[in-house]
C-alpha positions in Angstrom: 93.7 94.5 97.9 90.6 93.6 96.0 90.4 96.4 93.5 87.1 98.0 94.6 88.3 101.0 96.6 86.8 103.5 94.1 83.5 101.6 93.6 81.2 104.3 95.0 81.0 108.0 95.6 81.0 111.1 93.6 83.2 111.4 90.5 84.1 107.7 90.5 87.0 107.1 88.1 86.7 104.3 85.5 88.9 101.5 86.8 88.4 98.5 84.5 90.0 95.1 85.2 93.3 94.7 83.5 94.5 91.9 81.3 98.0 90.5 82.3 99.9 92.6 79.8 98.4 95.8 81.0 98.8 94.9 84.6 102.5 94.3 84.1 102.9 97.6 82.3 101.1 99.5 85.0 103.0 97.7 87.8 106.4 98.4 86.2 105.5 102.0 85.6 104.5 102.5 89.2 107.6 100.6 90.5 109.8 102.9 88.4 108.2 106.0 89.7 108.3 104.8 93.3 112.0 103.7 93.2 112.8 107.4 92.9 111.6 107.8 96.5 112.0 104.4 98.1 114.8 101.9 98.3 112.5 98.9 98.4 109.4 98.7 96.1 107.7 95.3 95.7 104.4 93.7 94.5 103.1 90.4 95.9 103.3 87.5 93.4 100.1 87.3 91.2 97.8 84.3 91.6 98.6 81.9 88.7 95.0 81.3 88.0 94.0 84.9 87.7 92.6 85.8 84.3 92.8 89.6 84.9 93.5 92.1 87.7 91.5 94.7 89.5 94.4 96.6 91.0 98.1 96.6 91.6 99.3 96.1 95.1 102.6 97.8 95.9 104.6 97.8 99.1 107.3 100.4 99.8 109.9 100.9 102.4 112.9 103.1 103.4 113.1 106.6 102.0 115.9 106.8 99.5 117.0 110.2 100.8 117.5 108.8 104.3 119.8 106.1 103.0 121.7 108.4 100.6 121.5 111.9 102.2 122.7 114.8 100.2 121.8 117.5 102.8 121.4 117.6 106.6 117.6 117.7 106.2 117.8 114.3 104.4 118.6 112.7 107.7 115.1 113.4 109.1 112.3 111.1 108.1 109.3 112.7 106.4 105.9 112.7 108.0 103.7 109.8 106.6 101.1 112.3 105.2 103.9 114.1 103.3 105.2 110.8 101.8 101.6 110.0 100.7 101.4 113.3 98.9 104.7 112.6 97.1 103.5 109.1 96.1 100.3 110.6 94.8 102.2 113.1 92.7 104.8 110.5 91.4 102.0 108.2 90.3 100.0 111.0 88.8 96.9 110.0 90.8 95.6 113.6 90.9 92.5 113.9 93.0 91.7 110.2 93.0 93.3 109.1 96.3 92.0 107.5 99.4 94.6 107.8 102.2 94.1 106.0 105.5 93.9 108.4 108.5 97.1 106.9 109.9 98.8 107.6 106.5 100.2 104.1 106.4 98.2 102.8 103.5 96.4 104.4 100.5 94.6 103.7 97.3 95.3 105.7 94.2 93.5 105.6 90.9 96.2 106.1 88.2 95.3 107.3 84.7 96.6 105.1 82.0 96.1 106.3 78.4 94.9 104.1 75.5 98.3 104.8 73.9 100.1 103.4 76.9 97.9 100.3 76.8 98.5 99.8 73.1 102.3 99.8 73.7 102.0 97.0 76.2 103.6 93.9 74.9 101.2 91.0 74.9 102.4 87.7 76.3 100.6 84.5 75.6 101.0 81.9 78.3 100.1 78.3 77.4 100.2 75.3 79.5 
């Protein structure tokens, strides 16, 4: 959490802060892709006072293929590193991934096109 995982180093991807409508679009796109692999996909509730977002935090649990096996191989859990590779591919993170040595957490920079952003419905919240 914090949105600064890709702040330094060579070939740093551009990761601007996201307004609410873009954040929700990116979050929903990631959830949809990850639900193909995991039964549970969740994001912590956003802080109500936040004006924008630096990243999207996502928690996943329980490989879908283990719960709904279609072959005998589907009854064996994947190695964490292999799951991280699948997540990286599903999210389209390409080379922009920082995976913890234990493979239990990771940071992925996900490309989002201007076209995708322009399609995000804007919501005005007044109070």
